[in-house]
C-alpha positions in Angstrom: 0.2 0.1 0.1 1.3 3.3 -1.1 1.0 5.7 2.1 -0.4 9.1 1.1 2.6 11.5 2.6 2.0 13.9 5.1 3.1 16.7 3.3 0.3 15.9 0.7 -2.0 16.4 3.2 -1.7 20.1 3.6 -4.3 21.0 1.2 -7.1 19.5 3.4 -9.0 21.3 6.4 -6.4 22.0 9.3 -9.2 20.4 12.0 -8.3 17.1 10.1 -4.6 17.2 10.3 -4.4 17.4 14.2 -2.7 14.0 14.1 -2.4 11.9 17.7 -0.3 8.9 18.2 -3.3 7.1 19.0 -6.6 8.2 18.2 -9.0 5.1 18.7 -8.4 1.8 20.2 -10.6 -1.0 19.1 -10.7 -3.4 22.1 -12.1 -6.3 20.5 -9.2 -6.5 17.9 -6.4 -4.5 19.9 -5.8 -2.3 16.8 -4.6 1.4 17.6 -5.4 3.8 15.5 -3.8 7.1 14.8 -5.5 10.0 13.2 -2.9 9.9 10.3 -3.9 6.3 9.9 -7.7 7.0 9.8 -7.1 10.2 7.7 -5.3 7.9 4.8 -7.6 5.1 5.2 -10.7 7.7 4.7 -9.1 9.2 1.6 -8.1 6.1 0.3 -11.7 4.5 0.5 -13.1 7.7 -0.8 -11.0 7.4 -4.2 -12.1 3.8 -4.4 -15.6 4.5 -3.9 -15.6 7.1 -6.7 -13.7 4.2 -8.6 -16.6 2.0 -8.0 -18.8 4.6 -9.6 -20.4 5.8 -6.2 -21.5 9.4 -6.5 -23.1 12.1 -4.4 -26.4 10.6 -5.8 -25.9 7.1 -4.2 -26.1 5.6 -0.8 -23.4 3.7 1.3 -24.9 1.1 4.0 -23.1 0.1 6.9 -24.6 -3.1 8.8 -21.9 -3.8 11.8 -21.0 -4.2 15.4 -19.1 -1.4 16.6 -15.4 -1.5 15.0 -12.8 1.4 14.5 -13.3 0.6 10.7 -17.0 1.5 11.0 -16.1 5.2 10.9 -13.8 5.1 7.6 -16.8 4.8 5.0 -18.6 7.6 7.0 -16.0 9.9 6.8 -15.2 8.6 3.1 -18.9 9.5 2.1 -18.8 12.8 3.6 -15.7 13.5 1.3 -17.5 12.7 -1.9 -21.0 13.8 -0.8 -22.9 10.5 -0.9 -25.3 9.6 1.6 -24.7 7.0 4.8 -27.1 4.9 6.2 -26.3 3.1 9.3 -28.7 -0.1 10.3 -29.0 -2.3 13.3 -26.9 -5.3 12.8 -29.5 -7.3 15.3 -32.5 -6.7 13.3 -34.5 -9.8 11.9 -33.9 -10.3 8.4 -37.5 -8.7 7.4 -36.5 -5.9 9.1 -33.5 -5.5 7.7 -34.8 -5.7 4.2 -37.6 -3.2 5.1 -34.7 -0.8 6.0 -32.7 -1.5 3.1 -35.4 -0.9 0.6 -36.0 2.6 2.3 -32.4 3.4 1.7 -31.1 1.6 -1.1 -27.5 1.3 -0.9 -25.3 0.7 -3.7 -22.5 -0.9 -1.4 -22.6 -2.1 2.1 -20.1 -2.5 4.9 -20.8 -5.3 7.0 -19.5 -7.6 10.1 -19.5 -11.1 9.5 -22.6 -11.7 12.0 -24.6 -10.0 9.1 -23.5 -12.2 6.4 -25.8 -15.0 6.5 -28.7 -12.5 6.4 -27.6 -10.4 3.7 -26.8 -13.7 1.4 -30.3 -14.8 2.2 -31.6 -11.2 0.9 -29.3 -10.6 -1.7 -31.6 -11.7 -4.6 -34.4 -9.3 -2.9 -31.8 -6.2 -3.1 -31.3 -5.7 -7.1 -30.1 -1.8 -6.2 -27.2 -3.5 -4.1 -24.0 -3.8 -6.2 -21.2 -4.4 -3.6 -20.8 -6.2 -0.2 -17.3 -5.5 1.9 -17.0 -7.6 4.9 -15.0 -5.7 7.8 -13.9 -9.1 9.5 -13.6 -12.5 8.7 -11.2 -14.3 6.2 -13.6 -15.9 3.9 -16.0 -14.3 1.2 -18.2 -16.0 -1.3 -19.1 -15.0 -4.8 -18.6 -11.1 -5.6 -18.2 -10.2 -2.0 -15.0 -8.2 -0.8 -12.9 -8.5 2.1 -12.4 -5.0 3.6 -8.5 -5.7 4.6 -8.0 -6.7 0.6 -9.7 -3.6 -0.6 -7.3 -1.3 1.7 -4.4 -3.0 0.7 -4.6 -2.3 -3.0 -2.6 0.8 -4.6 -4.6 3.7 -5.4 -3.7 6.9 -6.7 -5.2 9.7 -4.6 -3.4 12.7 -6.0 -6.2 13.9 -7.8 -8.6 13.6 -4.9 -11.0 16.4 -4.1 -13.4 16.9 -1.4 -16.6 17.7 -1.8 -17.6 21.0 -0.3 -21.2 21.6 -0.8 -24.1 21.0 1.8 -25.2 17.3 1.7 -28.9 17.4 1.6 -29.1 13.4 2.9 -25.7 13.2 4.6 -26.6 10.2 6.9 -29.8 8.4 7.3 -30.7 6.3 10.5 -33.8 4.8 11.6 -36.2 5.1 14.2 -36.7 2.4 16.8 -39.9 0.9 15.1 -42.1 1.2 18.3 -45.3 1.8 16.2 -44.2 -0.6 13.3 -41.3 -0.8 11.0 -38.7 1.5 11.4 -38.6 5.0 9.3 -35.6 6.3 7.6 -34.6 9.5 9.5 -32.5 11.8 7.4 -30.2 14.5 8.5 -28.2 16.9 6.3 -24.6 17.9 6.7 -25.7 21.1 8.4 -27.7 19.1 11.1 -24.7 17.1 11.9 -22.3 20.1 12.0 -24.5 21.7 14.4 -25.0 18.7 16.6 -21.6 17.8 16.7 -20.6 21.7 17.5 -23.1 21.4 20.4 -21.5 18.0 21.5 -18.2 19.6 21.4 -19.1 22.7 23.7 -16.9 22.2 26.8 -20.1 22.4 28.9 -21.9 19.5 27.4 -19.0 17.0 27.4 -16.7 18.5 29.3 -13.8 17.7 27.1 -10.0 18.6 27.9 -7.0 17.5 26.1 -6.7 14.5 28.7 -10.0 13.2 28.2 -10.5 9.5 27.2 -13.8 8.2 26.2 -15.2 4.9 26.1 -17.4 4.1 23.2 -20.0 1.6 24.1 -23.1 2.9 22.5 -23.9 1.5 18.9 -22.7 3.6 16.4 -25.7 2.7 14.4 -27.6 5.0 17.0 -27.5 8.8 16.7 -25.8 9.0 20.2 -23.0 6.6 19.3 -22.3 8.2 16.0 -22.0 11.7 17.5 -19.8 10.6 20.3 -17.3 9.1 17.7 -17.5 11.8 15.3 -17.0 14.3 18.2 -14.0 12.7 19.8 -12.4 12.6 16.0 -12.9 16.2 15.4 -11.9 17.2 18.7 -9.0 15.0 18.9 -9.9 13.1 21.9 -8.8 9.5 22.4 -11.7 7.0 22.2 -11.5 3.2 23.4 -14.3 1.3 21.0 -16.0 -1.8 22.4 -18.4 -3.8 20.1 -20.8 -4.6 22.3 -21.6 -4.5 26.2 -20.0 -7.1 28.5 -19.9 -6.3 31.9 -16.3 -7.6 32.5 -15.1 -6.1 29.6 -16.4 -2.8 30.3 -15.2 -2.5 33.8 -12.0 -3.8 32.7 -11.8 -0.9 29.9 -12.6 1.7 32.1 -9.8 0.4 34.7 -7.0 -0.3 32.4 -7.4 2.8 29.9 -8.2 5.3 33.0 -11.2 6.3 30.9 -12.6 9.6 32.2 -15.7 10.1 30.2 -18.6 7.7 30.1 -21.6 8.5 27.6 -24.2 5.6 28.5 -28.0 4.6 28.5 -30.1 3.8 31.6 -29.6 0.1 31.9 -25.6 0.7 32.0 -26.1 3.2 34.8 -28.2 0.9 36.6 -25.5 -1.7 36.5 -22.7 0.6 37.5 -24.9 1.5 40.6 -26.1 -2.0 41.8 -23.9 -4.6 40.4 -21.5 -6.1 42.8 -19.1 -6.6 39.7 -18.2 -3.0 40.2 -16.6 -3.3 43.5 -13.7 -5.5 41.8 -12.6 -2.9 39.5 -10.5 0.5 39.9 -13.1 3.1 38.2 -11.8 6.0 39.8 -10.4 7.8 37.0 -14.1 8.5 35.7 -14.9 12.1 35.7 -18.0 12.4 33.9 -21.0 10.1 33.0 -23.4 11.4 30.8 -26.7 9.2 30.4 -29.6 9.9 27.9 -31.8 7.7 24.9 -34.2 6.9 27.6 -35.5 8.1 30.8 -33.4 6.7 34.1 -36.2 6.9 36.3 -40.4 6.7 35.8 -42.5 9.6 36.9 -46.3 9.5 36.6 -47.5 12.8 35.2 -51.1 13.9 34.6 -53.0 14.5 31.4 -50.9 16.1 28.5 -53.5 16.4 26.1 -54.4 19.8 24.5 -52.3 22.0 22.3 -52.2 25.3 24.6 -48.7 26.8 25.4 -47.9 26.0 29.1 -45.8 27.9 31.9 -43.0 27.0 34.0 -43.4 24.0 36.1 -46.3 22.9 33.7 -45.9 19.7 31.8 -46.6 19.6 27.9 -45.2 18.1 24.8 -41.8 19.2 23.8 -41.4 20.8 20.3 -38.3 21.9 18.8 -37.3 24.1 15.8 -33.7 24.7 14.5 -30.9 23.7 12.5 -30.6 20.3 14.5 -34.0 19.0 13.4 -33.9 16.3 10.7 -35.1 16.9 7.5 -37.7 14.3 7.4 -38.4 10.6 7.1 -37.1 9.2 3.6 -40.0 8.8 1.1 -42.5 9.4 4.0 -44.4 12.4 3.7 -47.4 11.6 5.7 -45.0 10.6 8.7 -42.9 13.5 8.1 -45.8 16.0 8.2 -47.0 14.3 11.3 -43.7 15.1 12.9 -42.6 18.5 11.8 -45.3 21.1 11.7 -45.8 23.8 8.9 -44.0 26.3 11.1 -41.0 23.7 11.3 -41.5 22.7 14.9 -40.7 18.6 15.6 -43.3 17.1 17.9 -41.2 15.0 19.8 -43.9 13.3 21.5 -41.8 13.6 24.8 -43.4 15.2 27.9 -41.6 17.8 30.0 -41.6 20.9 31.7 -39.1 23.9 32.3 -38.2 24.9 36.2 -37.6 28.2 37.4 -34.0 28.1 36.5 -34.7 27.2 33.0 -33.8 23.5 32.9 -35.8 21.3 30.7 -37.1 18.1 32.4 -38.3 15.1 30.4 -40.7 13.0 32.4 -42.9 11.1 30.0 -44.1 10.3 27.0 -47.1 12.0 25.1 -47.7 9.9 22.1 -47.3 6.1 21.1 -48.5 5.0 24.3 -47.2 1.6 25.4 -49.1 -1.7 25.3 -48.9 -1.8 29.2 -50.4 1.6 29.6 -53.2 0.8 27.1 -53.9 -2.6 28.9 -53.9 -1.2 32.6 -56.9 1.2 31.4 -58.9 -1.9 31.3 -61.0 -2.2 34.4 -60.3 -6.1 34.7 -56.5 -5.6 34.3 -54.5 -5.0 37.7 -51.1 -5.1 36.6 -49.4 -6.4 33.3 -46.0 -6.6 31.5 -45.3 -6.9 27.9 -42.3 -8.4 26.4 -41.4 -9.5 22.7 -41.2 -12.9 21.1 -39.5 -13.9 18.1 -41.8 -14.3 15.1 -40.5 -15.1 11.3 -42.5 -12.7 9.6 -42.8 -9.4 11.8 -39.3 -10.2 13.5 -40.9 -9.8 17.1 -44.6 -9.6 18.4 -45.7 -8.6 21.5 -46.7 -10.8 24.4 -48.5 -9.6 27.4 -48.6 -11.0 30.8 -51.8 -10.2 32.9 -52.5 -9.9 36.4 -56.5 -9.9 36.5 -58.4 -7.5 39.1 -60.0 -10.1 42.0 -63.0 -11.8 41.3 -63.1 -10.6 37.7 -63.1 -12.7 34.5 -61.7 -11.7 31.1 -60.3 -13.7 28.2 -57.4 -13.4 26.1 -59.7 -12.4 23.2 -61.8 -10.1 25.1 -58.2 -8.2 25.8 -57.0 -8.4 22.0 -60.3 -7.2 20.6 -60.1 -4.2 23.4 -56.6 -3.3 22.1 -57.7 -3.6 18.6 -60.8 -1.3 19.0 -58.6 1.5 20.7 
């Protein structure tokens, strides 16, 4: 492989040139990645993508567990003005097919745990021309190993960066709580706004010695923004492919992690697991928790459209440069979510306190099945879990505690839910 010499990189933006000895560490493979290596790899892949005929009108897909390689096609797509779509690798094949039919990627980069599903679906993906495998040593047919791709000689001397706004820079997917996931499109301006926000010292409290542990999936906006913010701010990050309790704690201890960005189940683990006491995690300075409420608060009636005052609950609307462009090829759902004035209706319920802090306490839209079932006079308590389904991927199953001396049948409850 012919390296791109540093002296030839002076034509690129200065923020891309702040080389560090070690920018990222992929814990699952032990690979240590410098900023220079990342820059060389992303430029080289951008040229390869152009040689494959990928243009600003095309979509590049990534379906993978966390790995340092994940970020390469994302940055490369930014260079050439293409769209990147990041898909949950744990989706059932039918859900995966649904997402890919929304985004229609011409090329996908995958981890080997997704390979069997992609091979089963390949005949239904007429738009897909190339399959790149991040890990593994074997392939079939026209599949390409990522390590072989980057080992080829590529002439990068004529490479130029796409400098215009990208109308669909990234496409992620909704959680699918009300059906199949929807494609959420973000412009390059959306990303710049959010990353600048994440980089603000009062948000992640970054300093020159900050070390982040990336445990959040990069296919989720939370994980994606964390990785991009670390790269642009030159902060070291340790990447885990998934959450494993002992490995998670070992990484905090051995790499002296100072910043954690996590979701509530991991916060509960840190607070209650006896495993935590077996490791030295005193290097931690800040823990940021989001993506779901860490506690539950019972609120009141949130219905209605009036504007509420301080300490009064209501649905939260947002407007500004961080608001998504919309749902891909779904104008109806987009119009239901973003009103004519440009406000995005989050479906979250919250309130401002007297000091101007915003608290999110509940959901307004998309009441859960538990909420709906508990409204039935015969139901004392209930819990809903998912069960695997060949066609739908997952279907809800409810466990019901009946009120004393009340008879209610399964069919009656199903009919009740269907009639709401």
